[in-house]
N, C-alpha and C positions, 0 to 999 in steps of 0.2 A: 585212789592214786595220790601220791604225795610228790609235789613238784618243788619242794623247798630247796633242794640242791641236787646237782648231778651226782654227788658222791655220798648220798644218804641211802641209796637203794642198790640192791644187787643188779646184775645184768639180766637181760631177757634170756630165758632158757636156751634159745637157739644160738645166742652168742656164747653162752657158757659151753654148750656142746661143741661149737666150732673151735673155741680156744682149747678145750680138753682134747679134741682130736689132734691138735697140732702140738700139744705139750710134751709128748713123748718123743724119743729118738733124738737125732742131732740135726742141726741146721746151721748154715753159715750165719754169723752174727753181724750186728751193726747195719741192719737194713738190706743185707745182700742175700737173704734166704729166699727160698721159693715162695713161701707165704707172703713175705714182704713184697716181692715182685708182683704177686697176684693182686695184692691190695692196691699197689700203685697203679697197675693196669686198670683195675676196676674204677678207681677214681678218675683216671684219665678218660676212660670211656664215658663215665657219668657226666663229666664237665666238658667233654668234647675238645679237650686240649691237654697238654702236659701240665700237671700240677704238682706241688710239693705236698707231702704227707708227713705230719709229725704225730707220732704215737705218744699220747700223754694220758695221765690218770685223772685229771680234773679239768673242769671248765676254765678255771683261772689260768692254768698252764696253757690250755688251748688258746684262750683269748690273748694272753701275753705273748706267746710265741708267734701267733699269726700276725700280730701287729709288729713284732720285731722283724719279721720277714720283709715288711714293707717300709720300715722306718730306719732312719739314721739318727744319731745324736743331733739334737736341734730340730728334728722333724716335728710336724704337727699332724695328729690324727683327729679328725672331726667326728663327733658323735653326738647323739641327742643328749640334751641336758640331764634327762632322767635315765640314761642308758645304764646297762649293767656294768660296763667297763668303768664308768665314772663312779657309780653309786656303791658297787659291791665287790670290787676287786682289791681294795685297800692299797692302791698305789702300785700293785704288781706290774701292770703294763708299762708304766713309766720307768720302773726299776729295770725290767728286762730289756727295754729298748735303749737303755743307756742314756736316759735323760730326755727322750722325746716327750712331747706334751699332748695330753688329751684336751681338746678344745670343745666346750659345750655349744651346741647349736639348738635353738628353740624350734618348736613345731607342735602342732596340735596332736593330741591322741598318741603321744610317745613317738611320733615320727619326725624325722628331719624335714623341715620345709626347704625345698630347693632354693628359693629366693634368699632365705636366711643363710643357707650354706654359701651361696655366691658372695654375700656380704662378708661372711666370716673369712672365707678364703682371701678376699680382697684386702683384708687387714694386714696380710703378710706379704708385703711387696718384695719381689725378688731382688730389686736393686738396693735394698737396705740390708747391709751386711748383718746387722743385729736382729733382724726379723727372723722368726721361725720359718721353716720351709714346709709348705703343705705337702704331705706325703700319702695320706690315706683317709678314707672315710669308713667308719665302722657303723654298720646297721645290724640290728637284731631282728630276726624273723622267728617267732612273733616278738613284738616289742614288750617292754616291761609292763605295759598296761594291757597286753593281750590283743593289740591290733596287728593287722597284717599289711605290709607294703604290697601294693600291686606291682606287676611287672612294669607298667608305665611309670609309677613313682620311682622305682629303682632306676629305670633308664634316665629319668630326669636328674637323679642324684649323680 
């Protein structure tokens, strides 16, 4: 297996078969087709709530657009210092969010330490007009060093 990047390898045969089955014929465009609706419903059921789904071709696009959904210009997204969005996305998240900022947070084994996160968020006081606005926390499962957040760790974050 090669985990160098999400866009280096082809898709799983079952995914290719599913796409092929839906590639013929006609369907309503721009997210209104029957397949789109089925995907939305599947994600809503999986996450037990209504969620937004963005169909994209790469991980960079997925990371950037998901942060864009939560951020506004001047916003702050907190992530681990060695996170993929800081180290490997070449500024794409900041570009697509219209100037929000990725703020690195330390923690052992590639995981955000909740106490360090509290201190980082505290640096951006809401009463100071020139301060950034905390808007999101980005974690990666598994982390860049191969560790896994437990449910308790995620809840603390």
